[in-house]
N, C-alpha and C positions, 0 to 999 in steps of 0.2 A: 504493500500500500504506500510505498515511498513515492513521492512526486518525482518526475523525470528531472527537473532542475536540481533537486537534492542529490540525485545520483550523479548528475553531471558535475556538480560542485565537488563531491567526494572524489570523483575521477580526476579532477584537475589538480588534486594534491598528491597524486600517486604516479609511480612509474608503471605499476600493474594494478589491476582492480578485479575483484571477483564479486559479482552481485548474486546473492542467493535469494530465491523466491519461487513462488508457484503462481504462474500467470493463469492457471486454471481456477484460481480463487478470486475474490472480489478485488476490483481495482481501487485506486485512490478515490477519495470522496472530495468533491468541491461543489459548492452550492451556486456560485456565480455563473451567470449566463453570458458567455463571450466566446468568440471563435478561438482565441488564444487559450482560454481556460479549457475548452473542449480538447484542444490539441496537446497541451503540455501538462495539464493538471488532472484530467479525468481518465488518463490511460497510463498504464505502467510501462517501464522501460523495455520490457520484453516485447511488447506490441509495437512501441515506437521504433524499435530497431529492426523489426521484421523477424525476430527469432520465433515468436509465437506462430507466425504464418506458416513456417516450415513444419512445425509440429502438427498443426491443423491438417496438413497434407500428409501426415504420417512420415515425415522426413525429419532428420535431426540437423539443425544448423551447425556449421563448423565451430561456432563460438559457444555452443551449448554443451555442458556436461550434465547428463541426466542421472539423477538419483533414482534408480529404477526398482527399488524395493521399499515397500511400505511396512512399518512395524507397529502401527497403531491399531488397525481395525481387524476384527475377526474376518477371515476370508469370505464368509457368506455375505458380509457387508461390502467389502472392497470389490467383490466380483463385478458389481454393477459399474462403479466408477472406473475401475481398471479398464473395462471394456468400452464403455460408452463416453467417458470423459477423457481418459488418457490414451485412447486409441490402442489399447493392448500393449503399450510400451512400458507399463509399470506392473510389477507383480508383488507377491507377498513373500516376506522373509519366512524361512521355515519355522521359526520359533513362534510366530504370531498366533497360530491356531492353539497351541498348548497354553500360551499366556492368557488368552481370552476365553478359554473354555469355561472357566468358573463363572464368569459373568453371563455367558450365554445360557447357562443352566438355570439361572435365577428366574423368579417370577418378575413380571408376568410373561406368559408364553414360554415356560421352561424348555430348554434344549433347542430353542430357536434364536438365531442371532439377528435375522432380518425379517420383519413382519409388516404387512400392509393391513392395518385395521380399517376395514371398509365401513363407511357410514351411509352408504346408499340406501334409499327407501326407509330412512328413519325420520323423515320430516324435512322441512325447508327452514333451517335455522340460521342461515347466513344473512348478514345485513351490513350496511355501510354506516359507521358511526357518524352521527350528526356533526359533532364538533371538529373532529380531525379528518373526516372523509376516509379514514382507514377502514379496514375490513375486519369483521368479527363473525365467528360462528359459535353460538352458545352451546350447541350440542357437542361439538368438537372439544370445546373448552372443558366441559364436565367429564367427557370420556377421558381426556388427557389427565385430569385430576385423579380420576379413578386409577389410571395406570400408574401414576406417581405413588398413590397410596398402596397399591398392590406391591410395587417394588420396595417401598420403604418398610412395610410390615415384614417382608421376607428378608430384610437385611440390606437392601440397597441404600447406599449413602452417597452416591455420586450420580445425580440425575439432572439432566438438562432438558428443558422444554424450549423448543425453537419454533418461531413463527416468522414468515416473511413480513408480517404486518405488525406495526408497532402497537396498535390498539389491542390486538389479541394477546400479545405478550404482557401488556400492562394489566389487562383484566385478569390474566392468570396470576400475575404478581399480587394483585389486590386480593384475590381469592385465597392465595397461600398465606398472606399476611393476616387475613381475617380469621381463617379457621384452621390453619396448619402451622401456627406460629411456633409451638413447642417443637414440632418435628424439624422445622427448618433451622432451629437453633442447634440441633444435634446432627445435621447432615448438610451436605452441599447440594442444595436443590435450587437450580437457577432457571429463571424464566427471562428470555431475551429474544431480540430479533436476530436474524442470521448475521446481519452486519456486526452486531455487538459481540457475537459468539466467535467471530473469526480469530484464530489463534488459540482458542480454548479447546478443552477436551473433557469428556465425562464418560464414566463407565456405560451409562444408559442414556440414549438420546431419544426424545420424542419429538418428531418433526410433524408439525400440524400445518398442512397446506391450506386450511381455512376455507378456501373458495368452495361454493356449492350453491344449490338452488335456494332462493329464487333469483340470485344474481344472474345477469345476462351473459357474462363472460368472466374468465379468470383475470386477475390483475396483472399488470405488466411485470411485476416482480417475479411472477411464475412463468410468463411466456414472452417477456420482452428480450431486449438485446443482451442483458447480463444474466438472464435466467439460468443458463447452464452453470455459470460460475457460482451463483447464489446457491443452487441446489447441491453443487459439489461441496461447498462449505458445510451446508447443513448435514449431509450424509457423513462426511469425513471427520466430524467432531467426535464421533463415538468410538469407544474401544471395543465393547463386547455385545451391545444390543441396540439395534436401531428399529424403532417403531414408527411407521408412517401412518398418520391419521388422515384419511382422505375419502372424499366422496368420489369413488372411481367412476360411477355412472356419469356424474357431472363432467369429469375430466375426459372421459371417452367421447362424450357428446359434444363438448365445447373446444377441445384442444386437438390440433393436428398431430399426425404421427411423428413429425420431425422434431417436436419439442421434447426437451429432456424430461419434463414432468410426466408427459404421456409415456415416454419410454420407460420411466421408472415404474409407473403403474402397470404397464403391460408386462414388464420383466418380473415384477413381484407376483403378479397373477399367474403367469406362465410357469414360474418356478414353484408354484404351490406354496407361496409364502404369505398367503392372505387369509384373514379371518373375517367371516361374514357376520352381519348384524344378528342373524339367528343364533349365533354361537355365544351371545353375550352372557347367557347363563352358565357357560362353562369356564369363562375366564374371570368373571367377577367373583372373587372368593372372600374378599375382606370389605364388608360394608363399613364405611366411615359413619360415625354418629350424625354428622351434619350433611352427608351426601348419600342419600338412600335411593337405590334403584328398585323398581317394582313393576308389576304388570299394570298397564294403563287402563285396563278394563275393570280393575278393582278400585272402586271409588271410596271405600269406607274411610281410608286415611285422609284423603283430601277433604272429604265432607266433614270429618271430625275437626280438621284444622280450621275450616271456615266457620263451623259452629262455635268453636272455642275462641275465635278471634275477638280481641277486645277493642280494636279501633277501626280496621278497614280490611276489605277484601276487594282487590282490584283485578279485574279479569280482562286480559287482552285477547281479542278475537279477530281473525281476518274479516269476518262478517257475522252479523247477529244470527242469521239463519243457521249457522254451524253449531249453535248451542243446543245440545240435546234436550228434549222435552223433560226428561227426568231431572235434569239440572235446573231447569226453569222453576219447577215446583219447589225445589229445595231452596233456591236462591231467593224466592219470593218471601220466605220466612225471615230472611236477614236483609231485606231490601234497604234498611236504613244505613247499613255499613257497606253495601255492595255497590261498586261502580264498574261499568263495562266500557271499554274503549275499543274502537275499531280503526281509527285514523292511523294510517301508515303501518298498521300491524300486519305482519306477514305470517306469523305462527302463533298458536295459542300459548298463553302462559297465565299464571295466577300468582299475585304477590299478596301475602297475608301479613298484616301488622308490620309492614316495611322490612321484614327480615326473612320470611319464608317464601321461597320461590318453588313453584311447581311448573315443570316443563314437560310437554308431551301429553297434557290433558287439557280439555277433553279430546280424546283421540279422534272423535268425529270431525273436529275442526283442524286436524293436522293433515296437511297435503303431502302427497308423494310418500306414503308410508305403507308398509306391509307387515304382516305378522312375523315375529311376535311383537305386539304393541307394548312398548316400554315407556315408562315415564320416570322422572327423577325429582326427588324432593331435596332442596338445598336450603340449609339454614345459614344464610350469609347476608348480613345487612349491607355489606359493600357491594355485592352483585345486584341486590335489589335496588340500591340507590342508583347505580349506573343504568340499570334497565329503566327505572323511573324517568331518568333524565333523557334517555334515548327516545322513549315513546311518549314523553310528556304526560305520564300517568297522573 
């Protein structure tokens, strides 16, 4: 991420110079808009000198010495980047499988190092945050928290959650600070954007691609000019377990075959490294007291919460017609504290007393979903506050 002028200045002080770096990772960052900034500050020295162009053509530049063995990742993780990002020019050191075997054995998904956790047909929970215009997927967020909890309970103490989008990483950080404060004091659990994670590494990495329905298309971070480098950073931060949280149906419908995010989804599916939504009952083994997963057709718990509420019950619905008749009769009993909003709401949710969130109910109001119908109850004032602000509840 060094700027080209910095490298040039260093070179001016030397008779010989060696520049070390990986031009398959993220380039320098510069916010100004000017043609000279584009040319000299937003690209690395490997691209400016033409070295990178040779490698893209599967040729080695005469001034390039390639370090062709990686020693960080389990081979099941590096198999994708070695082939699709590094053009099969990089391989694994013989020791890396043995060194990362212990991590790959851990929960969640024991004995698997690379997994695609598919969220297709679980509803349409992606949206663009009003204030930042960044992207958020609430269902992905809560699934990722569950994965963190599963790993922590089974002894995982080095866990990274990575998102391309700042808002998603910030919401996860808020959730962790709100309900997982004790655990994060005793472990290295980090939530950050891909850009902030460059140069770091964790035993377990959860990469949340975020994008999904009802968004019209993936963001440029996933499919734009620098998307290959961004995804390469996300994958290669991990040592022993890489879990990709993704709406594969959305990606296959909205992304062309030549994009790296699509190649990653296809690779993980073809390699039988994917877990379908119907398998949720097999991998959720540790229910957190404040994040509870259950069948969305069983209404007793949510009805009890609404009945026992002391101040407010706020229900978000895509449209009023999607509210089941059985719910209408129950809500009529508590009409003084119940409010229903539909403006800008794209998925159903319930916020009770400003700290309890129900997501995935009523299931009749959830679009693009298939059995098993699952909902989640979250006791988090921080997430409820952010959702209130988003939908002006």
